[in-house]
Structures are given as C-alpha cells and as structure tokens.
C-alpha positions in Angstrom: 50.3 135.1 134.8 53.8 136.7 134.9 57.0 134.6 135.3 59.4 135.8 138.0 63.1 134.8 138.1 64.8 134.0 141.4 68.2 132.8 142.6 68.8 130.7 145.6 71.4 132.2 148.0 72.3 128.8 149.5 73.0 126.7 146.4 73.1 129.4 143.7 70.6 127.8 141.4 68.4 130.1 139.3 64.7 129.2 138.9 61.4 130.6 137.7 58.0 130.8 139.3 54.6 131.9 138.0 52.5 134.0 140.2 49.7 136.5 139.8 50.4 140.2 140.4 48.3 140.0 143.6 50.4 137.1 144.9 53.6 138.9 144.1 52.5 142.2 145.7 51.8 140.3 148.9 55.5 139.5 149.1 55.9 135.9 148.1 59.1 134.1 149.2 59.5 131.0 147.0 61.5 128.0 148.1 64.4 126.8 146.0 63.3 123.7 144.1 66.8 122.3 144.3 67.6 122.5 148.0 64.4 123.8 149.6 66.0 126.9 151.0 63.8 130.0 151.6 66.8 132.2 151.1 66.0 133.4 147.6 66.2 136.7 145.9 64.5 138.1 142.8 66.8 138.2 139.8 66.5 140.6 136.9 67.6 139.7 133.4 68.5 142.3 130.8 66.4 142.4 127.7 67.0 143.8 124.2 64.3 146.1 122.9 64.0 147.0 119.2 62.4 150.3 118.2 61.6 151.4 114.6 62.8 154.7 113.3 61.4 156.4 110.2 64.5 155.1 108.2 64.0 151.5 109.3 60.2 151.7 108.9 60.8 152.6 105.3 63.2 149.7 104.7 66.3 151.8 105.3 69.1 151.1 107.7 69.6 152.7 111.1 72.4 155.2 111.3 74.6 152.7 113.2 74.0 150.1 110.6 73.3 147.3 113.1 71.1 146.3 115.9 73.3 147.5 118.8 76.7 147.7 120.4 78.8 144.7 119.5 76.4 143.5 116.8 77.9 141.9 113.8 74.8 142.0 111.6 75.3 145.4 110.0 
C-alpha cells in the first residue's frame, strides 16, 4: 500500500497516510492528525535516483566524479 505525504494548511504540520490506489483515486481528503483540519494538500518530496552507466558498471567512475551536483564524495 503506497504512502502519501500531506501538509496541513491550518497548522503547517506534515504527515503521511497509507492508502490503496483505489482509495487515492477516489479523492481522499485526510484530516490532520495534529489539529483535525480537513484543509490538507498533497506534498511531493524530491528523490535522488542513481543510474549505472557502462563506466560505473565496470567499476569505473562517472565523468563528473561524484554522485551529483554539490556532492563531496568524488
């Protein structure tokens, strides 16, 4: 069951809910667990995605030498 992130527009508290895809497609509007408000919006968090190139798959380094912008690992 997927986890969805929401933010309360009244108190500003972020929270998560678990709901099936069918529940979500019906347009669920969860209440804030902190203040009980129904004024909530879906939040989207950015994610990092690693992909393997031929160089990294063979144990080499990527052309940038790191894992992304601002990375101090490479």
